[in-house]
C-alpha positions as CSV (number, residue, x, y, z in Angstrom):
1,M,36.7,8.5,18.6
2,P,35.2,11.9,18.5
3,P,34.3,13.6,21.7
4,I,30.6,13.9,22.8
5,N,29.1,17.2,21.9
6,L,26.1,18.4,23.9
7,H,24.6,21.9,23.8
8,L,21.7,22.0,26.5
9,F,19.5,24.9,27.2
10,S,16.6,25.6,29.4
11,T,15.0,27.8,26.8
12,P,15.7,28.1,23.0
13,G,16.0,31.9,22.7
14,R,13.9,34.9,23.3
15,N,10.5,34.2,21.7
16,D,12.2,32.1,19.0
17,I,14.9,29.4,18.6
18,S,17.7,31.7,17.7
19,D,20.1,30.3,20.5
20,I,19.6,26.7,19.2
21,V,20.4,28.0,15.5
22,E,23.4,29.8,16.5
23,V,25.1,27.0,18.5
24,S,24.2,24.7,15.5
25,R,25.8,26.7,12.8
26,P,29.4,25.6,13.2
27,Y,28.3,22.0,12.7
28,L,26.5,22.8,9.6
29,E,28.2,25.7,7.7
30,G,30.5,24.6,4.8
31,K,28.8,21.2,4.5
32,D,27.1,19.9,1.4
33,E,23.4,19.8,2.0
34,P,23.7,19.2,5.8
35,V,20.7,17.6,7.5
36,V,19.5,18.2,11.1
37,A,17.7,15.3,12.5
38,Y,14.6,17.1,14.2
39,L,13.0,15.0,17.1
40,P,10.0,17.1,18.3
41,L,9.0,13.7,20.3
42,A,8.0,15.7,23.6
43,S,5.2,17.3,21.9
44,L,1.6,15.9,20.9
45,Y,1.4,18.8,18.3
46,A,4.8,18.7,16.7
47,E,3.5,19.7,13.4
48,R,2.4,23.2,14.7
49,W,6.2,24.0,15.2
50,F,7.8,22.4,12.2
51,G,7.4,25.4,9.9
52,Q,8.6,27.9,12.5
53,S,11.8,25.6,13.0
54,E,12.3,25.0,9.4
55,E,12.3,28.6,8.7
56,A,14.9,29.2,11.4
57,F,17.2,26.8,9.9
58,K,16.6,27.9,6.2
59,G,19.8,28.6,4.3
60,L,21.7,26.7,6.9
61,A,20.4,23.1,6.8
62,R,17.4,20.9,5.8
63,L,15.3,19.6,8.8
64,Q,14.2,16.0,8.6
65,M,11.4,15.3,11.2
66,V,11.5,12.0,13.0
67,S,8.1,10.7,13.9
68,T,8.2,7.3,16.0
69,E,4.5,6.8,15.1
70,L,4.9,7.0,11.4
71,M,8.4,5.7,10.9
72,H,9.9,2.4,11.5
73,Q,13.3,2.0,13.5
74,R,15.2,1.5,10.5
75,E,14.0,4.7,8.8
76,I,14.7,6.6,12.1
77,E,18.1,5.2,12.2
78,D,18.7,6.2,8.6
79,V,18.0,9.9,9.3
80,L,20.2,9.8,12.3
81,R,23.1,8.3,10.3
82,D,22.8,11.1,7.7
83,A,22.5,13.8,10.0
84,S,25.1,16.4,10.9
85,L,23.2,17.3,14.1
86,V,20.3,16.2,16.3
87,Y,17.9,18.8,17.8
88,I,15.5,17.8,20.3
89,P,13.1,20.6,21.5
90,G,11.1,20.6,24.7
91,G,7.6,19.4,25.8
92,N,6.8,16.4,28.0
93,T,10.0,14.6,29.0
94,F,8.1,11.3,29.8
95,L,6.5,11.4,26.4
96,L,9.8,12.0,24.7
97,N,11.4,9.3,26.6
98,H,8.7,6.9,26.0
99,R,8.8,7.5,22.2
100,L,12.5,6.9,22.1
101,H,12.4,3.5,24.0
102,I,9.2,2.1,22.3
103,S,10.5,3.0,18.9
104,G,14.0,1.4,19.5
105,A,15.6,4.7,18.6
106,A,17.0,5.4,22.1
107,L,19.9,3.0,21.9
108,Y,21.0,4.0,18.3
109,L,20.7,7.7,19.2
110,K,23.0,7.1,22.2
111,K,25.6,5.3,20.2
112,K,25.6,8.0,17.6
113,I,26.0,10.7,20.3
114,Q,28.9,8.7,21.8
115,A,30.4,8.7,18.3
116,G,30.5,12.4,18.0
117,L,27.0,13.4,16.4
118,P,26.2,16.9,18.0
119,L,23.0,17.2,20.1
120,V,21.2,20.4,20.6
121,G,18.4,20.3,22.9
122,F,16.3,22.5,25.3
123,S,14.0,21.6,28.2
124,A,13.0,18.0,27.8
125,G,15.6,17.7,25.2
126,A,18.3,18.5,28.0
127,I,16.8,16.4,30.7
128,V,16.6,13.2,28.5
129,C,20.5,13.3,28.1
130,G,21.1,12.5,31.7
131,P,21.2,9.1,33.4
132,N,17.3,9.2,34.0
133,I,14.6,11.7,33.8
134,L,13.3,11.6,37.2
135,T,14.1,15.5,37.6
136,S,11.4,16.3,35.3
137,K,8.6,18.5,36.6
138,D,6.2,17.0,34.0
139,M,3.3,14.6,34.5
140,N,3.7,11.2,33.2
141,T,0.6,11.4,31.4
142,V,1.7,8.7,28.8
143,G,2.0,6.0,31.7
144,T,5.6,5.2,30.7
145,S,7.6,2.9,32.5
146,F,10.7,4.1,30.8
147,F,12.8,6.3,33.1
148,D,16.3,5.7,32.0
149,G,17.6,8.6,29.9
150,L,20.2,8.6,27.2
151,N,23.0,8.7,29.8
152,V,25.4,10.6,27.6
153,T,26.1,13.0,30.6
154,P,26.5,12.1,34.3
155,F,24.4,15.0,35.3
156,N,20.7,15.1,35.8
157,F,18.9,18.4,34.6
158,S,16.1,20.5,36.0
159,P,15.4,23.3,33.5
160,H,13.1,26.4,34.2
161,Y,14.7,26.6,37.7
162,P,12.8,29.4,39.4
163,L,14.2,31.4,42.1
164,D,12.6,33.9,44.6
165,S,14.0,37.2,46.0
166,Y,16.0,35.3,48.5
167,G,17.9,33.0,46.1
168,Q,15.8,29.9,47.2
169,S,13.6,27.8,44.9
170,V,10.4,25.9,45.6
171,K,12.2,23.2,43.7
172,D,15.0,22.8,46.3
173,E,13.4,20.5,48.7
174,W,11.8,18.4,45.9
175,L,15.0,18.0,44.2
176,S,17.0,17.1,47.3
177,D,14.6,14.0,47.6
178,Y,16.2,12.7,44.5
179,H,19.5,12.2,46.4
180,F,17.7,9.6,48.7
181,F,17.7,7.3,45.9
182,H,20.4,8.6,43.5
183,D,23.8,9.9,43.9
184,N,24.7,11.9,40.7
185,P,24.6,15.7,40.7
186,V,21.5,17.8,39.3
187,I,22.2,20.8,37.3
188,M,19.3,23.4,37.6
189,L,19.2,25.8,34.7
190,T,17.3,29.0,34.8
191,D,15.6,30.2,31.7
192,G,18.3,31.6,29.4
193,A,21.2,29.3,30.9
194,Y,23.2,27.3,28.4
195,V,25.5,24.2,29.3
196,S,27.9,22.6,26.9
197,M,29.6,19.2,27.1
198,E,32.6,18.4,25.1
199,G,34.1,14.9,25.8
200,K,34.0,14.9,29.8
201,K,34.3,18.5,30.1
202,T,31.0,20.3,31.0
203,T,30.7,24.0,31.1
204,L,28.2,26.7,31.9
205,V,28.6,28.9,29.0
206,R,26.2,31.5,30.0
207,G,23.2,32.3,32.2
208,E,22.3,31.4,35.7
209,A,22.7,27.9,37.0
210,Y,23.1,25.8,40.1
211,I,24.4,22.2,41.0
212,L,23.1,20.2,43.7
213,R,25.3,17.3,44.9
214,K,24.3,14.7,47.3
215,D,24.8,15.7,51.0
216,Q,25.7,19.1,50.0
217,E,24.3,22.7,49.8
218,K,23.4,23.8,46.2
219,E,26.3,25.9,44.6
220,K,25.9,28.5,42.0
221,L,27.9,27.8,38.9
222,E,30.2,30.3,37.2
223,E,30.2,31.2,33.7
224,G,33.0,29.7,31.7
225,K,34.2,27.4,34.5
226,L,34.2,23.6,34.2
227,I,31.4,21.6,36.3
228,V,32.9,18.9,38.2
229,L,31.1,16.1,39.6
């Protein structure tokens, strides 16, 4: 079975999605009419960003946007089945996860990722890959009762991790509360950070990031080094 291929970012690029496109390129170049399954399900205004995303991938792949409100489960599965890569941008994580579950797409998407379909995502698109989405800072405005993530990585994620001049974060105490109820580590990504997962090997490719393990102090991750549980 092909290994899992995840490429997870806090932010997609500097005022654009250039980081997303560049990491997607190896999976698309040389293929005959490759398709990117575009899942902007974390946004209520996805149509605003479609043109920009389509233009960014122009000449490399065709974007096929998934709408859980306008498409049946089988139609969504058809898009994922034909795709060379799935791209999940940011927004509200609770809305994203809710739409994936109520549409029935979550389970099929997980199976495709486990079978080797590469996933590139940032912010909410990174958080949803973990065992659950409880480390999201978003408001549960949709009132979802679905909190399980895709569970294709053992780590939870906390993007847009802010540091003060002392190397601390207002999120540290809040994130440590997560470990009163859950055992898996949390990876905190500052803006610009990028983590990849190939098979069971997770690596900080670039940027500044930290890991918080249960009953331990947070640890700064080193670029190029494997991240262990």
